[in-house]
N, CA, C and O of each residue as an XYZ file, in Angstrom:
236
protein
N      16.962    -33.413     56.107
C      17.494    -32.273     57.443
C      16.681    -32.851     58.600
O      15.506    -33.191     58.465
N      17.448    -32.959     59.886
C      16.985    -32.923     60.961
C      15.934    -32.086     61.563
O      15.939    -30.898     61.243
N      14.956    -32.540     62.452
C      14.500    -31.250     63.078
C      14.856    -31.025     64.617
O      14.551    -31.809     65.516
N      15.463    -29.977     64.754
C      16.003    -29.691     66.100
C      15.168    -29.038     66.804
O      15.618    -28.299     67.679
N      13.966    -29.125     66.637
C      12.958    -28.051     67.663
C      12.454    -29.154     68.718
O      11.916    -28.783     69.761
N      12.593    -30.191     68.499
C      12.223    -31.509     69.597
C      13.383    -31.782     70.144
O      14.415    -32.162     69.592
N      13.121    -31.522     71.525
C      14.485    -32.106     72.280
C      14.174    -33.269     73.194
O      13.288    -33.216     74.047
N      15.072    -34.498     72.940
C      15.124    -35.719     73.762
C      16.000    -35.889     74.569
O      16.957    -35.129     74.718
N      15.785    -36.934     75.213
C      16.587    -37.163     76.682
C      17.755    -38.031     76.291
O      17.794    -38.853     75.375
N      18.700    -37.701     77.149
C      20.074    -38.346     76.660
C      20.139    -39.449     76.355
O      20.981    -39.885     75.570
N      19.009    -40.316     77.076
C      19.134    -41.848     77.039
C      18.428    -42.220     75.373
O      18.783    -43.053     74.539
N      17.565    -41.438     75.359
C      16.535    -41.901     74.074
C      17.813    -41.794     72.842
O      17.968    -42.685     72.007
N      18.559    -40.715     72.893
C      19.701    -40.198     71.768
C      20.677    -41.263     72.187
O      21.131    -41.789     71.171
N      21.230    -41.842     73.396
C      22.282    -42.914     73.167
C      21.241    -44.177     72.438
O      21.659    -44.704     71.407
N      20.236    -44.511     72.868
C      19.580    -45.721     71.913
C      19.572    -45.565     70.364
O      20.068    -46.369     69.575
N      18.987    -44.502     70.076
C      18.926    -44.095     68.575
C      20.422    -44.494     68.234
O      20.745    -45.504     67.609
N      21.196    -43.628     68.696
C      22.512    -43.556     68.138
C      23.583    -45.107     68.354
O      24.643    -45.264     67.749
N      23.111    -45.908     69.140
C      23.782    -46.913     69.597
C      23.042    -47.806     68.378
O      23.739    -48.520     67.658
N      21.585    -47.721     68.193
C      20.872    -48.869     67.031
C      21.121    -48.244     65.615
O      20.840    -48.894     64.609
N      21.645    -46.991     65.538
C      21.991    -46.536     64.086
C      23.203    -46.400     63.612
O      23.308    -45.931     62.479
N      24.582    -46.827     64.460
C      25.700    -47.007     63.660
C      26.049    -48.094     63.265
O      27.103    -48.158     62.632
N      25.322    -49.218     63.498
C      25.401    -50.516     63.107
C      26.436    -51.654     64.560
O      27.256    -52.571     64.583
N      25.632    -50.739     65.579
C      26.212    -51.316     66.881
C      25.289    -53.136     66.924
O      24.129    -53.175     67.333
N      25.852    -54.168     66.559
C      25.146    -55.338     66.832
C      24.956    -55.632     68.290
O      25.311    -56.738     68.695
N      24.452    -54.793     69.095
C      24.011    -55.052     70.286
C      22.803    -55.291     70.088
O      22.136    -54.851     69.151
N      22.252    -56.362     71.388
C      20.667    -56.463     71.433
C      20.381    -55.360     72.164
O      20.992    -54.570     72.884
N      18.915    -55.589     71.644
C      18.037    -54.332     72.919
C      17.984    -54.689     74.373
O      17.423    -53.862     75.092
N      18.433    -55.699     74.902
C      18.612    -56.092     76.396
C      19.765    -55.635     76.667
O      19.830    -55.162     77.802
N      20.780    -55.585     76.020
C      21.956    -54.971     75.866
C      22.091    -53.566     76.105
O      22.732    -53.022     77.005
N      21.494    -53.106     75.305
C      21.256    -51.496     75.347
C      20.348    -51.094     76.683
O      20.451    -49.970     77.176
N      19.778    -51.732     77.029
C      18.498    -51.525     78.278
C      19.543    -51.512     79.420
O      19.673    -50.607     80.243
N      20.142    -52.452     79.359
C      20.794    -53.058     80.908
C      22.239    -51.504     80.829
O      22.200    -50.589     81.652
N      23.151    -51.561     79.890
C      23.706    -50.606     79.860
C      23.231    -49.195     80.603
O      23.909    -48.611     81.448
N      21.572    -48.648     79.985
C      21.015    -47.504     80.385
C      20.277    -47.479     81.627
O      19.726    -46.510     82.150
N      20.349    -48.846     82.084
C      19.279    -49.111     83.159
C      17.751    -48.744     82.897
O      17.122    -48.171     83.787
N      17.166    -49.059     81.719
C      16.114    -49.170     81.401
C      15.369    -50.514     80.964
O      16.072    -51.522     81.045
N      14.128    -50.683     80.539
C      13.773    -52.139     80.200
C      13.701    -52.354     78.615
O      13.212    -51.567     77.805
N      14.137    -53.261     78.422
C      13.954    -53.928     76.936
C      12.607    -53.164     76.174
O      12.577    -52.464     75.161
N      11.720    -53.519     76.924
C      10.583    -52.904     76.256
C      10.651    -51.549     76.341
O       9.590    -51.010     76.029
N      11.691    -50.670     76.713
C      11.430    -49.305     76.354
C      12.465    -48.948     75.552
O      12.494    -47.816     75.070
N      13.174    -49.606     75.373
C      14.182    -49.496     74.363
C      13.708    -49.839     73.132
O      13.957    -49.060     72.212
N      12.909    -51.097     72.839
C      11.940    -51.202     71.680
C      10.819    -50.495     71.435
O      10.218    -50.886     70.434
N      10.231    -49.396     72.128
C       9.435    -48.305     71.996
C      10.111    -47.034     71.655
O       9.478    -46.239     70.960
N      11.488    -46.681     72.102
C      11.921    -45.625     71.613
C      12.434    -45.969     70.144
O      12.335    -45.201     69.187
N      12.936    -47.101     70.117
C      13.137    -47.327     68.483
C      11.995    -47.195     67.470
O      12.057    -46.654     66.365
N      11.027    -47.738     67.999
C       9.849    -47.882     66.916
C       9.202    -45.910     66.657
O       8.846    -45.463     65.567
N       9.223    -45.243     67.752
C       8.889    -44.160     67.455
C       9.860    -43.507     66.813
O       9.470    -42.738     65.934
N      11.039    -43.588     66.998
C      12.389    -43.071     65.992
C      11.928    -43.650     64.551
O      11.930    -42.831     63.632
N      11.572    -44.847     64.287
C      11.396    -45.279     63.037
C      10.300    -44.872     62.444
O      10.234    -44.512     61.268
N       9.262    -44.917     63.351
C       7.954    -44.002     62.807
C       7.943    -42.524     62.338
O       7.231    -42.214     61.383
N       8.688    -41.621     62.960
C       9.294    -40.269     62.997
C       9.739    -40.337     61.352
O       9.196    -39.856     60.357
N      11.001    -41.172     61.524
C      11.627    -41.158     59.848
C      10.442    -41.235     58.748
O      10.003    -40.392     57.966
N      10.107    -42.553     58.994
C       9.116    -42.980     57.898
C       8.058    -41.781     57.595
O       7.685    -41.565     56.442
N       7.685    -41.160     58.493
C       6.631    -40.063     58.383
C       7.282    -38.885     57.730
O       6.707    -38.279     56.825
N       8.477    -38.543     58.169
C       9.457    -37.225     57.475
C       9.527    -37.710     55.976
O       8.962    -37.142     55.041
N      10.343    -38.900     55.882
C      10.067    -39.359     54.767
C       9.261    -39.566     53.738
O       9.705    -39.849     52.625
N       8.191    -39.468     53.958
C       6.602    -40.034     53.159
C       5.868    -38.581     53.042
O       5.001    -38.450     52.177
N       6.263    -37.278     54.058
C       5.987    -36.011     53.577
C       6.706    -35.664     52.172
O       6.091    -35.046     51.303
N       7.895    -36.046     52.014
C       8.692    -35.452     50.648
C       8.620    -36.042     49.713
O       9.183    -35.650     48.691
């Protein structure tokens, strides 16, 4: 179940959607499209994966 109590920015959601639907784009390509740094894309992905891991581990 998705936790909808937290809101995320459109950039964050776009990065997550781009990364999760099998788009084979690099972090650099995603960053350029969104006008953010590659390292920020990496941090967003890491945060998302950690949230998924912790949510999964709680079950």
